[in-house]
C-alpha positions in Angstrom: 6.3 1.9 -15.8 7.5 4.6 -18.3 6.8 8.2 -17.3 4.4 10.3 -19.5 6.1 12.5 -22.1 5.3 15.4 -24.3 7.0 17.4 -27.1 9.5 20.0 -25.9 8.4 23.6 -26.8 12.0 24.6 -27.4 13.9 21.9 -29.3 10.9 19.6 -30.1 12.6 16.8 -28.2 10.9 14.6 -25.6 10.0 16.1 -22.3 9.5 13.7 -19.4 6.8 14.5 -16.8 7.7 15.0 -13.2 4.6 13.1 -12.0 4.8 14.2 -8.3 4.2 17.8 -9.5 0.5 17.0 -9.9 0.2 16.9 -6.1 1.2 20.5 -5.6 -1.4 23.3 -5.3 -0.5 26.2 -7.6 -1.0 29.9 -8.1 -1.9 32.0 -11.1 0.5 34.7 -12.2 -1.8 37.4 -10.8 -1.2 35.7 -7.4 -4.6 34.0 -7.0 -4.6 30.5 -5.6 -5.0 27.8 -8.2 -5.8 24.1 -8.0 -3.4 21.1 -8.1 -3.0 18.5 -10.9 -0.7 20.5 -13.1 1.9 19.0 -15.5 5.6 19.8 -15.3 8.3 18.2 -17.3 12.0 18.3 -18.2 13.3 17.9 -21.8 15.6 14.9 -22.2 17.5 16.7 -24.9 17.9 20.4 -24.0 17.0 20.3 -20.3 14.3 22.9 -20.5 11.8 22.8 -17.6 8.3 23.4 -18.9 4.5 22.8 -18.6 2.6 20.6 -21.0 0.5 22.8 -23.2 -2.3 20.3 -23.7 -6.1 20.7 -23.8 -6.3 20.8 -20.0 -3.7 23.5 -19.8 -5.4 25.6 -22.4 -8.7 25.3 -20.5 -7.0 26.5 -17.4 -5.3 29.4 -19.2 -8.6 30.5 -20.6 -10.2 30.5 -17.2 -7.2 32.3 -15.5 -7.0 35.1 -18.1 -10.8 35.6 -18.2 -10.6 36.9 -14.7 -7.0 38.2 -14.6 -6.3 41.1 -12.3 -2.6 42.2 -12.5 -1.0 43.0 -9.2 -4.5 42.9 -7.6 -3.0 42.6 -4.1 -1.3 46.0 -4.5 -4.2 47.7 -6.4 -2.3 47.4 -9.7 1.1 48.6 -8.5 4.0 46.4 -9.7 6.5 44.9 -7.3 9.6 46.5 -6.0 13.1 45.1 -6.5 15.9 45.5 -4.0 19.6 46.3 -4.6 21.7 43.4 -3.4 24.3 45.8 -1.8 22.4 48.7 -0.4 19.0 47.0 0.1 17.4 50.1 -1.5 14.0 49.4 -3.1 13.1 50.5 -6.6 10.0 49.7 -8.8 10.9 47.0 -11.3 10.2 49.0 -14.4 12.2 52.0 -13.1 15.1 49.7 -12.5 14.9 48.4 -16.1 14.8 51.9 -17.6 17.6 53.1 -15.3 19.8 50.2 -16.4 19.1 50.7 -20.1 20.1 54.3 -19.7 23.2 53.6 -17.7 24.4 51.1 -20.4 23.9 53.8 -23.1 21.2 51.7 -24.9 18.6 54.5 -25.1 18.9 57.8 -26.9 17.1 61.0 -26.0 14.4 60.2 -28.5 13.1 56.8 -29.7 10.2 54.5 -29.8 9.2 51.6 -27.5 6.8 48.7 -28.1 5.9 46.9 -24.9 4.6 43.5 -25.8 2.3 42.4 -23.0 2.1 45.9 -21.6 -0.7 45.1 -19.1 -1.6 48.2 -17.2 1.5 50.1 -18.4 4.1 49.9 -15.7 7.1 49.9 -18.1 5.4 52.5 -20.4 5.0 54.8 -17.4 8.7 54.4 -16.4 9.8 55.2 -20.0 7.5 58.2 -20.0 8.9 59.5 -16.8 12.6 58.9 -17.6 12.6 59.4 -21.4 9.9 62.0 -22.0 10.6 62.4 -25.7 10.0 58.7 -26.5 6.9 57.6 -28.4 5.2 54.6 -26.7 3.2 51.7 -27.9 1.8 48.6 -26.3 0.1 45.3 -27.1 -2.0 42.9 -25.0 -4.3 39.9 -25.4 -7.4 42.2 -24.8 -8.4 45.8 -24.1 -8.9 45.3 -20.4 -6.3 48.0 -19.5 -6.4 50.0 -22.8 -8.1 53.1 -21.3 -5.6 53.1 -18.4 -2.5 53.0 -20.6 -3.9 55.6 -23.0 -3.6 58.2 -20.2 0.3 57.8 -20.2 2.0 60.8 -21.8 3.3 60.1 -25.4 1.4 56.8 -25.6 0.3 56.5 -29.2 -1.1 53.0 -29.8 -2.6 49.9 -28.1 -2.8 46.7 -30.2 -4.6 43.3 -29.6 -3.0 41.5 -32.5 0.0 39.2 -33.0 3.3 41.2 -33.0 3.9 40.9 -36.7 0.6 42.7 -37.4 1.6 45.8 -35.4 2.6 48.5 -37.9 6.1 49.9 -38.0 9.4 49.0 -36.2 10.7 50.3 -32.9 14.0 51.2 -31.2 13.2 49.0 -28.2 10.8 46.1 -28.1 10.2 44.7 -24.6 9.0 41.4 -23.4 8.7 41.7 -19.6 7.6 38.3 -18.2 5.8 37.5 -21.4 7.8 34.8 -23.1 7.3 32.2 -20.4 3.6 32.4 -21.0 3.9 31.7 -24.8 3.2 28.2 -26.1 5.6 28.4 -29.0 8.4 30.8 -27.9 10.7 30.3 -30.8 8.0 31.2 -33.4 6.9 34.1 -31.2 10.4 35.5 -31.0 10.7 35.4 -34.8 7.5 37.5 -35.1 8.8 40.0 -32.4 12.2 40.3 -34.1 10.5 41.8 -37.2 9.4 44.7 -35.0 12.9 45.7 -34.0 14.6 48.4 -36.0 18.1 47.7 -37.4 20.4 48.4 -34.5 17.5 48.4 -32.1 17.1 46.4 -28.9 15.0 43.4 -27.9 14.7 43.4 -24.1 13.5 40.2 -22.6 13.0 39.5 -18.8 12.3 36.0 -17.7 11.9 34.2 -14.3 14.7 32.0 -13.2 13.6 28.9 -11.3 17.1 28.3 -10.0 16.9 31.5 -8.1 13.2 31.5 -7.4 11.8 27.9 -7.6 8.3 29.3 -6.6 8.0 30.1 -10.3 7.4 26.5 -11.0 4.1 26.6 -9.2 2.7 29.3 -11.4 0.0 27.6 -13.4 0.1 29.9 -16.5 
């Protein structure tokens, strides 16, 4: 019996479903338990591992995001990351900003657009480490707007597609955002319009080869 297939979100080839995946219980990206019967596939052409963004998936996403509580297990505090050599812990956003500075990719002054800014972890790290930067963020809704507006040098919160945000920016960040987007190629084209000439688009994504648990995240 042929396996169910769906259109690949990357190359538009044919993704073949891994049917046994439907048996696994899953989790939402805010770490809340989620039901089984998900759909995971692998593209026959480009090898991309992906979910099937069908009507069932969309219904689940609407339900998950309607009650989303970022980092709710730690009262909104993002996770720490650990240095592979020293074992020293550092908050993820602090690590990102420290790395950008060490590579010489940030000047003393500039502007940041954090797409999918949530409750402002990256914005706060920029504010602490680069206090002369002007900060902006975008989100699906205004759930955390009042919280991020308390960050020094924060100037604008948007709930529109990236191409509708005014201006261009020295750094545009997508921190664990792109893997949630149904049409990542088109989305990246919109985001690219927001990067100044010579600016930086910084994208952080999960890697299921290193952390296969990511495959069980429903959204």
